[in-house]
C-alpha positions, 0 to 999 in steps of 0.5 A: 517355448511351451504354450507360446506362439507367434502371431502367425501360429508358429511355436514361439522361440528365442533367437540367439544372436551370434556369439563373438568371443576373443580369447588370448592367454599367455604364460611366461616362466620368467625364472624357475620360481616366477611364473606370470599368466596374462589372459583377456576374454572378450565376449559379444552376444545377445538374443531376440524375443528374450523373455517370451512365454505364455504370459509375455507376447512377442511384442512385449519381449526384449531385444537383449544385446551384450555389446561389450563384456570382457575380463582381463586378468594378470597373475603372478605365482612364486614357490619361494621354497618347497614350503612357501608359496606366494600368489598375487593377481589383478583383474578388470571386469566390464559388463554392458547390456541393454533391454531394448523394445522390439522394433515394431514398438512405437514411441507411445506404446507401453506394456499392457498387463491383463490382471486376470491372466497376468499376460503382458502385451504391446510392449516390454515392461522392462527397459534399461541400459546397464554398465558395470566395471570392477577392478580387483587385487588379490594376494595370498601366502601359503606355508605347508608342512606335513602336519601343519598348513597356514594361509593368509591373504586378502582381496580388494575390489572397487568399481561402479555401475550405471543405469538408464531406464528410458520408458516410453511416456515415462510409463512402465505399464497400463493395467487392465482387469477383464479388458477394462482400465484399472491402474497405471504404473508411472515412473520417475524417468528420466533417471540416470543413476550411478552407484560407486563401490568404494571398497569391498575388502577381505583379509583372512588367515587360516590354519590346520593342525594334525594332532594325533587322531585330530585334524583341527581347522581354524580360520578368521576373516575381516570384511570391510564394505563401503559404497555410496552415490555421486552427485547426480542431476536429471531433467523433468519428466511427466511425473517428476520435476527436475532433480539434483542430489548431493553425493551420499557417503557410507551407503553402507559402511560395514566392518565385520568378521567371520570365523571358521572352526572344524574338527575331524577325528579318526574314530578307531585310529585306522583311517576308516571312520571319521567324525567331523563337526563344523561351526562357521559364520558367514557374512552375506555377500554384498554388491552395489545392488545393496546401494541402488535402492537408496540412490535418490536418482534410482528409478521409482515406480508407483501404481496409480488409479486410472479412468480412461475418460476419452476412451483411447485406451491410454493415459497419454494423448496422441501427442504423448502428453500425460492426461493427468485428469485420468490418473489418480493421486500419488501414494507418495508425496515425495515420489521421485524427489526426496532422498529420504523417502527410502533410507537406510538405518544408520545403525543397520548391521550386515546380515549374516548366518551361522552354520553348524554341521555334524558328519560321520564318514566310513570306508566300507571297503577299499574304494567304497565309502558312505557319509551321513550328515546334518546341516543347520543354518540360521540367518540374522539381521534380515532386513525389512522396510518400516514406513515411519508415517504409517501404523499398521494397527491404526492406519488400516481398516479391515474388510472381508471378501469371499474367495472365488469358488474353484475346484482347483483351490484347496477345499474348493475355495470360497474362504472368507479372507480379511484384508486391510484398506489404508486410511485415505488421510494417510495416502502419500505418507512415506518415510521408509526406513530399512532396518534389521528385523527383530522378529523375521527369521529364516532357518534351514535344516538338512539331512544327507546320506551319500555314498561313492564306490570305485570298483576294480574294473574301473567303474565309478558309482556315486549317489546321495539322498538329501531331505531338507526344509527352510522355515521362514517368518516375515510377519514384521511388515508395515502393510497388514495384507502382507501378514497373510501366510507370513509364517511358513513351515514347509514339509521336508522334501527329498532330493535323490541324485545318482551317477555311474560310469562303466567301462566296456571293451574296445575303449567304450565308456557308458555313463548315466546320471539320475535325478529325482528332484522335488517339484517347484515352479520356475521361481523356486516356489510351491503352487500359488494362486494370485487373486487381484482384488479390485474395489468392485470385488472388495465392495469398498473403494480401495485407497489410491485405486488399483488392486490388492494381490491376494494369495489364495493358497497357503505356500508350501502346501501344493507342489508340482510333480517330482522331476525325474530325469535320466541322462546318458553318455556313450564315449569311445577313445582311440588314437590317430597318430600322436593324437588321442580322440574321444567321440561321444554321444549325450542323450538328455531326458532319455525317457522324454519326460514332460513333467509340468514345472510351471502353470499360470498362477493368476486366478482367472480364465487361464489359471492352472494352464501349463506354461512350461515343461521339462526340456524334451529329449535331445541328442548332442554329439561331440569330439575332443582331441588331445595332441 
């Protein structure tokens, strides 16, 4: 790991545990028109020092075991006639994993986060035990003729997921500013929550016709999604009393439709030039992760102010008791108690997007073609959380700060920034309603040019250029501090990919892959600078204590360098008796490019320090034997 070291000075690394895999696949051709396939794949693995990096010390990483993961699948296939095919299958998938503390973490140790650097020490800020079990049944019928293709089918999924988050002291982290106590993140532990996926059903039909020079594709799909939570109970914790919650049904319950329409036209009637257009609607893929935030037993966290009155560097005493005199008031009067604290609008619609595309494809010569296309995608029903008890226009008081001066910031920093402080009388007033936004938007535009060639000597060349951007507006929010840079229109950025394979004498084959990728940090964002504003910096007491995170750099204005990579493969084929053997050598990052892809983005003494570079050049040797 770049810029990361163990306590003894060694370069830090993640340690993978041995991967145990058990796999069996059975196929039976019971009759000429009936085939059954059965497979079972079980995997047990994990890793140590998971999450280690420049901002995470070794003792703050997690031990990540995956003790039980398996997929069992049964499929039946029957070509009833030369035109009619029936397929059906059933599968069961289970995933278990945990985030455990490192062995040296004591029973009272909790994560320490230094706000000026973003670095976490002492213990992990992530802790959980997770189980996910799902079963699915699928079936389809296909009818194919020379000029006509029809297919219909369904998929039905159900299951559940369970979570436990046993944080030491019921505390996620202690937060410090320049080494001084600042705030504490408390939790609603103990919390053992479950979400049930009652039905994720899709039924579809699609057809294709060839009419003269036209090929028309039409499809429609009905989607039903229903989830909820069971009856749940938990004992008291340090920051919440004992709780009991009744089941919640229809969280959510959606019935939606999607549509596909595409047409291709042979422009000159010679099969060399095709014009294509598509209009498609896609509903958003959903899972039990959508239900989890509304589960009243779901672990909640809250930032509260902290004054270390006894100077022990902890909000717990030596016996593990919470020192409530050191901890500020709650920001949520119903913290961990009320199922209605965050609830879903009963009329909340499912989010979806419409995609339109137009392409032209032309064969320059046999085996050589080019394609140019335009793609647009617009998203609808984007969700936001509205605190019905807070008016962002009336319940916040504006104040200004001066950003730090730093030559690494745009124009050297020093901007005057307007921030907002919540009216103290509104502290703890929470009635969150998750609903669809009428103002927030997300629109994608992309242009693409690709080409491929299959040459007479067996060489293959493929390449493409894509330039794209996504414009977003997220200005419909409750906290006016989140309106800073809430509308972003990034520049178009260009991605270049190319690959080639060339045969040489003596059954040797050389392949190359070239990638020129626009620079983004490891989170897929442009370069930022997060400034944690405390009451001392603000010049006014911040309601509830703690700090306000302020972005000093407008998104999509500063980007990391392009990532330019060249990979090579050299392969030779030969025969040994009846066996065909392929020996190969792969060389990744041939020129050993060390482009920086992640820097510390917390403004402070470590701001701008490189944290991650492209993976270094390495070799891989392999053999494939067919017999």
